[in-house]
C-alpha positions in Angstrom: 146.7 297.6 177.0 148.0 293.9 176.5 146.6 291.2 174.7 145.5 288.1 176.7 148.8 286.1 176.8 147.0 283.2 178.5 144.8 283.1 175.3 141.7 282.9 177.1 138.5 281.5 175.8 140.0 282.1 172.2 143.1 279.9 172.3 141.1 276.7 173.1 138.1 277.5 171.1 140.6 278.1 167.9 142.7 275.3 168.4 140.1 272.7 169.1 138.2 273.9 165.9 141.4 273.6 163.7 142.2 270.3 165.3 138.6 269.1 164.1 139.1 270.5 160.8 142.3 269.4 159.9 142.0 265.7 161.2 138.6 265.2 159.8 139.4 266.6 156.2 142.6 264.3 156.1 140.1 261.9 157.0 138.0 262.4 154.3 140.7 263.0 151.9 142.1 259.6 152.7 138.7 258.1 151.9 138.1 259.9 148.7 141.5 259.2 147.7 140.7 255.4 148.0 137.8 255.9 145.4 135.1 255.8 147.6 131.6 257.1 146.9 129.9 260.4 148.2 127.7 258.2 150.7 130.8 256.7 152.1 133.0 259.8 152.4 129.9 261.9 154.2 129.7 258.3 156.6 133.3 259.1 157.3 133.0 262.6 157.8 130.5 262.3 160.3 131.6 259.2 162.2 135.1 261.0 162.3 133.4 264.3 163.6 131.4 262.3 166.3 134.4 260.4 167.5 136.8 263.0 167.5 134.6 265.2 169.3 133.6 262.9 172.0 136.9 262.1 172.6 138.1 265.6 172.6 135.6 266.3 175.5 136.3 263.0 177.4 139.7 263.9 177.3 139.3 267.5 178.2 137.0 266.8 181.2 139.4 264.2 182.6 142.4 266.4 182.3 140.8 269.6 183.9 138.9 267.5 186.6 142.4 265.7 187.4 143.8 269.2 187.5 141.1 271.0 189.5 141.2 267.9 192.1 144.5 268.1 192.5 144.5 272.0 193.2 141.8 271.5 195.7 144.1 269.2 197.5 146.8 271.3 197.8 144.6 274.0 198.6 143.5 272.1 201.7 146.7 271.4 202.6 147.4 275.2 202.7 144.4 275.9 204.5 145.5 273.6 207.4 148.9 275.3 207.5 147.3 278.6 207.8 144.9 276.8 210.7 147.9 275.4 212.5 150.5 277.5 212.1 149.3 281.1 211.3 152.5 282.8 213.0 154.7 281.3 210.6 152.5 281.6 207.7 152.3 285.4 208.2 156.0 285.5 208.7 156.3 283.9 205.4 154.0 286.1 203.6 155.8 289.3 205.2 158.9 288.0 204.0 157.5 287.4 200.4 156.0 291.1 200.3 159.4 292.3 201.3 161.1 290.6 198.6 158.7 292.3 196.2 160.2 295.4 197.4 157.8 296.6 200.3 159.5 298.3 203.3 159.7 295.9 206.4 157.0 297.6 208.3 154.8 298.2 205.7 155.0 294.3 204.4 154.5 293.4 208.0 151.3 295.2 208.4 149.9 294.2 205.2 150.7 290.6 205.8 148.9 290.9 209.4 145.9 292.6 207.5 145.7 289.6 205.1 146.2 287.0 207.5 143.2 288.3 209.6 140.9 286.6 207.2 141.4 282.8 206.6 139.9 283.1 203.2 141.8 286.2 202.4 144.8 284.6 203.3 144.5 281.3 201.6 143.7 283.5 198.6 146.9 285.2 198.7 149.2 282.0 199.7 147.8 279.8 197.1 148.1 282.4 194.3 151.9 282.9 195.5 152.8 279.2 196.1 150.3 277.3 193.7 149.3 279.8 191.0 145.8 279.1 191.6 142.7 281.2 192.7 140.3 278.9 195.0 137.8 280.9 193.5 138.3 280.3 190.1 139.4 277.0 189.5 138.3 275.4 185.9 135.3 273.9 185.1 135.7 270.2 183.8 132.2 270.4 182.5 132.7 273.8 180.7 136.0 272.7 179.2 134.5 269.3 177.7 131.7 271.1 176.1 133.7 273.9 174.7 136.2 271.2 173.3 133.2 269.2 171.9 131.7 272.1 170.2 134.8 273.8 168.7 136.0 270.2 167.4 132.5 269.7 165.7 132.6 273.1 164.4 135.8 272.6 162.6 135.1 269.0 161.8 132.0 269.8 160.0 133.3 272.0 157.5 134.8 270.1 155.0 131.9 267.6 155.0 129.3 270.3 154.2 129.8 270.3 150.5 129.0 266.7 150.5 126.1 267.0 152.4 124.8 269.7 149.8 125.6 267.3 146.8 129.4 267.6 145.9 130.7 264.2 144.6 134.3 265.8 144.5 136.8 266.5 146.7 137.8 269.8 145.8 134.9 271.7 147.0 135.5 270.2 150.4 139.2 271.2 149.8 138.4 275.0 149.3 136.2 275.0 152.3 139.0 273.3 154.4 141.7 275.8 153.0 139.4 278.9 153.8 139.0 277.6 157.4 142.5 276.5 158.0 143.7 279.9 156.9 140.9 281.6 158.8 141.7 279.9 162.1 145.3 280.1 161.9 144.9 284.1 161.5 142.9 284.0 164.4 146.0 282.3 166.2 147.8 285.4 165.8 145.4 287.2 168.2 147.5 285.2 171.0 150.9 285.0 169.2 153.3 287.7 168.0 153.1 286.3 164.4 151.4 288.4 161.5 148.0 286.9 160.6 149.0 286.3 157.3 152.2 284.1 158.4 150.0 282.2 161.0 147.1 281.8 158.3 149.4 280.4 155.8 151.5 278.0 158.2 148.1 276.3 159.2 147.1 275.9 155.5 150.4 274.2 154.9 150.4 271.9 157.5 146.6 271.0 157.1 147.2 270.5 153.2 150.2 268.6 154.3 148.1 266.1 156.5 145.5 265.8 153.6 147.8 265.3 151.0 149.7 262.1 153.0 146.2 260.8 153.9 144.8 261.2 150.3 148.2 259.4 148.8 147.5 256.4 151.5 144.2 256.0 150.4 145.0 256.1 146.8 147.7 253.6 147.1 145.4 251.1 149.2 142.0 251.9 147.4 138.6 250.6 148.3 139.6 247.2 147.2 143.0 247.0 148.6 142.0 245.2 151.7 
């Protein structure tokens, strides 16, 4: 059995959580590097979580909604073509089936049967020509909700140590490191890379982002501006 090369639910969930983890840990590291106290770091972390999660959700909603609206508009164009020029559309389908290896007679018969039902014909034509299924267009609400939750889960991880009383950055760094490696390892489910390679690569990128923001915070300091 082949793996799901489209990623299914795993890809957006893992990448959303990873985005939240990297961006919020980097934010916390920058604030902590500036010498801010625990309460300020917690405030920054929770504010970053809320802002990032809502931003991700809004962006995902608009993106998926726009994509679905465009797909529906093109599907209606195809529906009108099927109603206005059924013979031409059937002939077009016959040629596509022949190009896929069906014998001419079999291709013509298959196209005739498919074209006998407008909904079946529409489904086949839009899949072939547009690459979409009219009955399975993505939901903007589901996409937005998934992005919000995934980002929030990733973003809250480095804040947890501070919420339970930590006053230094290293406990948050430890939690973030485990989360980054785990998320990277999960990404290997939708890639050809070994799990350890994906995990270490994500850990390296996340650590680099946090190190840069920590240095910026240390250089500026809470009294620097």
